[in-house]
N, C-alpha and C positions, 0 to 999 in steps of 0.2 A: 504494500499499499504506500504510494508515494505522497509525501507531504511537502508542499511548496510554501516557503516563506517569502515575504511577509503576508501573503494572502491568508494563510492558516491563522496566524496571529490575529489578524483583523477580524476574521470569522469568529474566532473564540471570544474575542472582546465583545463583539455584537451580541452573540448568543448569551453571554454572561449578563450583560446589561439588560437585554430583553427579559431575562429570567429574574432581574432585580437582585443579583448576587454581587458581592464584592470578590476581589481576588482572594482575600482570606477565607471566604466561604467555599471556595473551590480547593483550597489547600487541604492537605491532610496526607498522612502516611508518607509515602516517598516524594510527594510533591509540596514544596515550599511556596510561600507567597512570592518570593523573589524569583523563583524558577517561573512561576506563572507570568510574572511581569515580563521576564526575558522572552517567553514564548509569544506573548501578545505584541511586544515590540518587534518580533521577527528576527531576533538575534540568537534564538535557540530553536532547534527542532525537538518535538516531544518524542519521547521513547514510546514503545508499544504499551509498556505498563502504565506511563503517564496518560496515553490516549484512553485506556480503559478506565482509569480513574476519572478523568474529566467527563468522559461520556456518561458515567454513573451518576456524577454530581449533577449533570445537565439533563438527566432523564433521556438520553439519546443512545442509539446504537453506535458502536465504534465506527462502522462504515458511514453511517449518517454524519457523525461529527467530522470525519476526515475528508469527506467528499466535498467538492464544490457544488453549491446549489444552483449554479448557472446564472445567478444574479448579475455578476459583473460582466459575464459575456453578453447577456441580454441587454444590460444597460449600455455596454459598449457599442452594440449595434444601433441602439436608440440614439446615442450621442453622435454616431457617425451620420445618422440621417438628419439630425438637428443641425450639424455643421453644414450639411449640403443645402438644407433649407435656408439657413442664414446666408450662405453664399448666393443663393437664388433670390434673396429678400422675400422668401415665401413666409412671412411672419405668422399668418394663421396656422400654417403646418407646424411651425415650431412650437406654438402654444398647444395644438392638438397632441403633438408627440409627448410633450412633457406632462400635460394634464392627464393623458391616458395612462401614464406610467407614475401616477402620483404616489403610489405605494412604495416605490423603490428607493427614493433618497434616504429614507430612514433605515434602509437596510444596506447602505453603501458606506464605504470610507468617506471620510468628511471632504476630502479633496474632490472626490467624484460628485458628491452632493453640491458643493460649491459651484462647480462648473455648470451643473444643470440649472441651478438657481440664477446664476449670472446670465446664461443664455435666455432664460425665461424673462428676466428682468429687462434685458435689452429689447426683447420683442414686444414687451408690454409697453415699454417707453415709446418705441415707434408706432405702436397701435393706439396710443393715447388712452392707456388704461392706468390712470394714476393710482388707484386703490390697490390693484393687483401689483403694481410695481412697488409701491410702498411696502407691501407685505414681504415681497421678494427681498427687498433691500434690508429689511429688519432681520429677516433670517440670515442673510449673508453677513451682517455685522456680528450676529451671534456666533457663527461659524468662524469668522475671522479673529475674533477675540481670543480663540484657542491657540492661535499661531503667533509667532514672534514676527510680526510683519506691520510695523506702525504706519508705514506709507500706505500700504493697501487698505488698512483699516481707516487711515484718515480719508483716503479717496472716497470710500464707501460712506463714511460719516457725512461728507460734503454733499454727496448725492442724496442721502437720506434726509439731510436738512432741507434741501430743496423740495423734496417729494412731500415732507411733512407740511412745510409752509404752503404749498399749493392746496393742501386739503384742509387747511385750517388748524393744523397742530403746531401753533406758534411756540409754545413752551418746548415741545419735543424738538422743534427745528433749532431753537436756541441751544438746547442741551447737546444736540449732535454736533453743531458748529463749534461750540466752546471746547468739546472734548477733541474735535479734529485740530483745532488751532494748537491746543496743548501737545497733542501727539506729534504733529509735524515740527513744531518748533523745538521739541525736545530730541529730535532725531537728526543728527548732523548731515546725514546723506539724503535727507528729504529734499525733493525737488523744489526750486524757486517757485514754479508755477503753482504747485500744490499749496505752498504757504500762502500765496496770494489768494487762491481760490477759497481756502478756508476762511480767511479773513472776510472775503466779500460775502460768503455765506452767513457769517455772523452778523456783519453790518445789515444785511438784508432782513434777517430775523429781528435783530434789535430795533430796526426802523419801523417795521410793522407792528411790533409790540409797543411803540411809543417810547422807547428808550433812547431818545435822540442824542442825549448827552454822551451816553456810552458809545453809540455808533459814531458820533462826530469825533470823539477822541481817537478813533482808529484811522481817520482819514489820512492825515499827513504821512503816517507809516505805510498805508496802503498805496497812496499815490507814488511814494518813493520807490517802493518795490515794484510797482506796475511798469515803471519806466524801463525795467529790464526784463519784463515778462513778454511773452508773445503778444502780437498786436491784438488779437481777438480778446485776450485777457485784459489788455489796456483799455480797450473800448468798454469792457464790462465794468472795469474800475471806475472810469470816468462817469459812466451812466449811474452806477449805484451811488457814488459820492454825491452826484448832482442831486439825486432825490433827497438825500439827507440835508444838504444845504438849503434847499428850497423849502423843505418842511421846517427848517430852523428860521426861516425868514430872510436868509442870506441869499436873496434872489439874484444879485449880479454874479456872484461866485458860482451859484448853481447854473446859471445860463452859460457862464464860461466853460464849465465842465461838460455840459451836454454838447456844447458847440465842438469841444475838443474830441468828443466821442464821435460826433457825426463826421468830422474831418478825417478821423482815423479809420473809419469803416469803408471798405472798398466793395462795391456792389458786385464787382466781377468775381470776387472770391466767395461772398456769402450774400446772395441776393435776399434771402429770407430774413437774415439778421439785419441787413440794411434797412429792410422795410419795417421790421418791428422796432428798431431804434428811432425811426421817424415817428411811429405811433407814441413811443415813450417820451420823445421830445414834445410832441403836442400835449401830452398829459401834464408834463412838468410845466410847460409854458401857461397852461390853464390855471395853475396854482399861483401864478404871479399876480401882483396887483394890477398890472396892465397887460392882460392876456391877448388883447385883440391885435396881435402882430400879424403882418401879411405873411410872415413865414408859416404860420400855422396852416393856411390853406395849401401852401406849396408842399409842406411835409405830408399833409393828409393825402393829397393827390398823388404824390410819388409813392407813398405806401400802398395806396389802392391800386395804382397801376402795376406795381410789382407783384402783389398779392394775387392778381389775376393769373399770374404765370406759376407761382410757386406756393401760393397760400393753400393751407388745409382748412377745414371747417373752423377749427379752434382759432386760427389767425384771422379769419373773417368775422368770427364773433368778437374778437378784440377790436377789430377795425370798427365795427358797428357801435361797440360801447364807447370808443373814443369819439366817433362822429356824434353820438348822442350828447357828449360833453360840449362839443363845439356848438351844436344847435342851441343848447341852453345858454351858453355864453353870448351868442348872437341874438338872443331874445326870442327864440322859436320854441317855447316849452312844449307845444303839442308834437312837434317833430322829435324833440328830445325824449319825450315820454314814450313815443312809439319805438324809436330805435333802441332805447334802453330795454324796453320790454322784449324786443326782438333778440337782443343780445343774450338777456337772461334765459329766455325759452330755449336756447341752444342747449343748455345744461353743461357747457364746455369751459366757461370761465373758472379761473381759480377762485378759491374761497374768498380772498381779499378783493379781487376784481368784481366778483358777484356781488358782494355786499356793497361796495362802492357804486356799482351800477344801479343797485336797488335804491340807494340813497339818492342818487341823481334822479331817479324816477320819482321819488317822494318829493324832491324839491320842484321838479317840474309840475307835479300834480298841485302842490300848494300855489304855484304861480298861476295855474289855471283856475284858481279860486276854490279848489276843493280841499280846504284846509284840514278838515277832520280826517279825510282819507289819507292825505299826505303825511299828517302827524302820526297816524297809526303805523303807516309804513316806515317812516323814520325811526320810530320808536322800536319797532321790531328789529331794524338794523342795529341800533344802539345796544339793545339787549343781547343779540346774538353775538355782536363783535366783543362786547364786554365779557361774556361768558367764555369766549375763545381766547381771551387775552390780547386782542387787538385794541389796546387802549386809545391809541391815537385816533383810529377810525371811529371808535365808540364816542369819544369826546366830539368829533365833528357831527355825528348824528344827534347826540343830545343837544348841541348847540342849534342845529336846524329845528329840532323840536321846540326848544325855548323861543326861538325867533318867530316860528309859525304861530305859536299860542299868543304872542303879542300883537299879531295882525288883526285888524278889524274883521268881522265876520263879512263874508261875501254877500253882496245884495242879490 
């Protein structure tokens, strides 16, 4: 009977854990705990006597314990199909393959399970399944914590922070980003780009949580580091820091930063990113005291033109939401209300963008003279944002409620 290591050791460990046993529980007679540990690590082959002892403890036959159950071979074939489907960009096929074999990761070595979860998380990202992707990333973080790989864990935590933030988990997003920053800063060989990405994730989470002072304190360091980062990351840094400065009321500095981002973004390299940056520029300009800049219509039209070619439904929803803000600024509350409702109805906006768009619809409703309806809508935004920890947005919504209640009743 041929025993192969380390495959047998991994199988023994899995069977032991599935039975709820410790290495000490398996020990006895000629088999010590340290011997079992060496077998499980793959550094020792079990003797025939040891095989009989272990099989008895696990309630298995010797042949059953020693033989491969075909799991790895089966999973290897599945992952080969997954790799081919990824290469063909057949993302639904990737999901079908992995979800049809959902029982296997728990029966596999951790590195195999990691590969399966990573492949599925990428497919879910491309298929715009934020809930499924967040769950995969959470499992990947748990697996990666068992390894000595700070950079890999840091990268996953940055991605998890973004996934949590999109779904309204602002506390979880901050926690993940904070850990990522600590990890990559404490690891000398960590990449410069990852260190910048981790800080940007933390600034984004702190900004949406209303912790502007904390986010602003990181800006000088981030901008200094971004100067030596890849150009795409530099653009993201200018964009993120601009949002903080404008929320602080430092409008000129905020405008300068978003203009730097716009100047650094090349449409030939990333047309979708170029379009989304213009939508961000419009949104930030609308927060300024004098939002009626001619550049707004230029940016909005450029974004719309680009998204006709490269935009997906989620990007068109973002465009519609920003257009609604422009309508309200230009004094067309009926158009703003209609466009805001259309963006919300897609169900594609992130948690923060959805609440902000609902608040805009509430403000448009109030301007149309439907004060009670608008107040109820704004109050629902305030309560949901407050419960989720989005204190900055909650404060805006409560302010809208207070202002509306001071208005005279519609005639």
